[in-house]
C-alpha positions in Angstrom: -9.9 -10.8 -0.7 -8.9 -8.7 -3.6 -9.1 -10.1 -7.1 -6.7 -8.8 -9.6 -7.6 -9.3 -13.2 -4.9 -9.3 -15.9 -5.7 -8.2 -19.4 -3.4 -8.2 -22.3 -4.2 -5.1 -24.3 -3.2 -4.3 -27.8 -2.0 -7.8 -28.9 -3.4 -9.6 -31.9 -5.9 -12.4 -31.1 -4.2 -15.2 -33.1 -3.0 -18.4 -31.4 0.7 -17.6 -32.2 0.5 -14.3 -30.2 -1.7 -15.3 -27.3 -0.1 -15.6 -23.9 -1.3 -17.9 -21.2 -2.1 -15.7 -18.2 -4.3 -16.8 -15.3 -7.6 -14.8 -15.6 -7.7 -14.1 -11.8 -5.2 -13.9 -9.1 -6.4 -13.6 -5.5 -4.3 -11.9 -2.8 -5.1 -11.4 0.8 -6.6 -8.2 2.0 -4.8 -8.5 5.4 -1.1 -7.9 4.8 -0.4 -8.5 8.5 -0.4 -5.8 11.2 2.8 -7.5 12.5 4.6 -5.8 9.7 3.4 -2.3 10.5 6.3 -0.2 12.0 8.7 -3.1 11.1 12.4 -2.0 10.7 13.0 -4.4 7.9 9.8 -3.6 5.9 9.1 0.0 6.8 10.7 2.0 4.0 8.1 4.8 4.4 8.3 7.0 7.5 5.3 8.9 8.8 6.6 12.0 10.8 4.4 12.7 13.8 4.6 15.6 16.2 7.1 15.4 19.2 9.6 13.8 16.9 7.7 10.5 16.9 7.7 8.3 13.8 5.8 5.4 12.4 7.1 3.2 9.6 5.1 1.5 6.9 5.7 -0.3 3.6 5.4 2.0 0.6 3.9 -0.7 -1.6 1.1 -1.6 0.8 0.4 2.1 1.3 0.5 2.8 -2.4 -2.1 0.1 -3.0 -4.4 2.0 -0.7 -3.6 5.6 -1.6 -3.1 7.1 -5.0 -1.5 10.2 -3.2 1.1 8.0 -1.5 1.6 6.1 -4.7 2.4 9.4 -6.5 4.6 10.6 -3.7 6.7 7.4 -3.6 6.9 6.5 -7.2 7.0 9.8 -9.0 8.8 12.0 -6.4 10.9 9.3 -4.6 9.6 10.5 -1.2 10.4 8.3 1.8 8.7 10.4 4.5 5.2 11.7 5.0 4.6 14.7 7.3 1.5 14.1 9.3 2.2 16.3 12.3 -1.2 17.9 12.1 -2.9 14.6 13.1 -2.8 12.7 16.3 -0.7 9.5 16.5 -3.9 7.5 17.1 -5.4 8.8 13.9 -2.4 8.1 11.7 -2.0 4.6 13.3 -5.7 3.9 12.7 -5.2 4.8 9.0 -2.1 2.7 8.6 -3.7 -0.3 10.4 -6.7 0.0 8.1 -4.3 -0.1 5.1 -2.7 -3.2 6.3 -5.8 -5.1 7.7 -8.7 -3.9 5.6 -10.6 -3.0 8.7 -11.2 0.6 9.9 -11.5 0.8 13.6 -13.1 3.7 15.4 -10.9 6.7 16.0 
């Protein structure tokens, strides 16, 4: 499980300006492999060789990759060209991002 800590930076520490925020929120590491390549959740397309494609969720992928985060947030990219890699390799990376487990390639 990931633990996300919230910190309120730059606010005065007086009772009138304090905000009640839970100190820790726990979210599951496993986002669900069933959502990988989902037509309704796959807003990021990985372009493979032979015109094959795999779909993934840009938010989940951005949590695991600062490069994908920059591509999707700053450059509004919705596709990633991964034609230099085998389908098995790309699928392994995507599954690891969704499940938190890296299988052998």
